[in-house]
C-alpha positions as a printed Julia matrix, in Angstrom:
77×3 Matrix{Float64}:
 78.13   43.85  159.58
 78.6    47.58  160.19
 77.56   49.59  163.19
 76.64   53.26  162.88
 78.57   55.4   165.31
 77.5    58.86  166.45
 80.0    61.24  167.98
 78.19   63.67  170.25
 80.23   66.58  171.52
 79.64   69.81  173.38
 81.24   73.17  172.67
 81.54   76.2   174.89
 79.85   79.16  173.14
 80.05   82.71  174.57
 76.47   83.76  173.73
 74.62   80.55  174.58
 71.5    81.12  176.69
 71.95   80.41  180.41
 75.68   79.83  179.81
 74.92   76.33  178.52
 77.07   74.29  176.16
 76.34   73.83  172.45
 75.32   70.36  171.32
 77.22   68.98  168.33
 76.06   65.87  166.45
 78.27   64.21  163.87
 77.62   60.97  162.06
 78.42   59.5   158.65
 75.69   61.56  156.92
 75.71   64.98  158.54
 77.32   67.42  160.92
 75.07   69.6   163.08
 75.84   72.42  165.51
 72.98   74.06  167.41
 74.19   77.4   168.72
 72.63   80.7   169.75
 73.25   83.47  167.2
 70.22   85.65  167.92
 72.27   88.85  168.06
 73.44   88.43  164.46
 71.63   88.56  161.13
 72.33   85.82  158.55
 74.5    88.2   156.51
 76.72   88.77  159.59
 77.53   85.06  159.96
 80.26   83.31  157.97
 80.91   79.58  158.18
 83.88   77.97  156.45
 85.45   74.54  156.44
 89.19   74.08  156.17
 90.0    70.37  156.0
 88.78   68.97  159.31
 88.33   72.42  160.86
 85.14   74.46  161.1
 85.44   78.25  161.31
 82.45   80.25  162.56
 82.76   84.04  162.42
 80.05   86.46  163.51
 80.44   90.22  163.34
 77.85   92.87  164.22
 78.17   96.65  164.35
 75.36   98.67  165.9
 75.87  102.29  165.0
 72.62  103.61  166.45
 73.1   105.44  169.75
 75.57  103.16  171.51
 78.07  102.31  168.74
 78.41   98.66  169.8
 80.62   96.22  167.93
 80.63   92.48  168.62
 82.87   89.92  166.93
 83.15   86.21  167.64
 85.56   83.85  165.92
 85.72   80.15  166.78
 87.7    77.45  165.03
 86.88   73.88  166.01
 88.4    70.65  164.85
């Protein structure tokens, strides 16, 4: 007999709405992270795995009138 085990975690994420935590679901079939990345386009987001580590990098440059640059790098394991 085998019992499926889910490991639910929460991550602190700097851009999450209302300063909430990010829900992370991991089981034997998938790994899911639901985070807020509304300030970045898909081409500005890079996700890599390195063994048991997950690297999420987001980088956005706004060169309109304000010249804003925003970079986030998180490595979780």
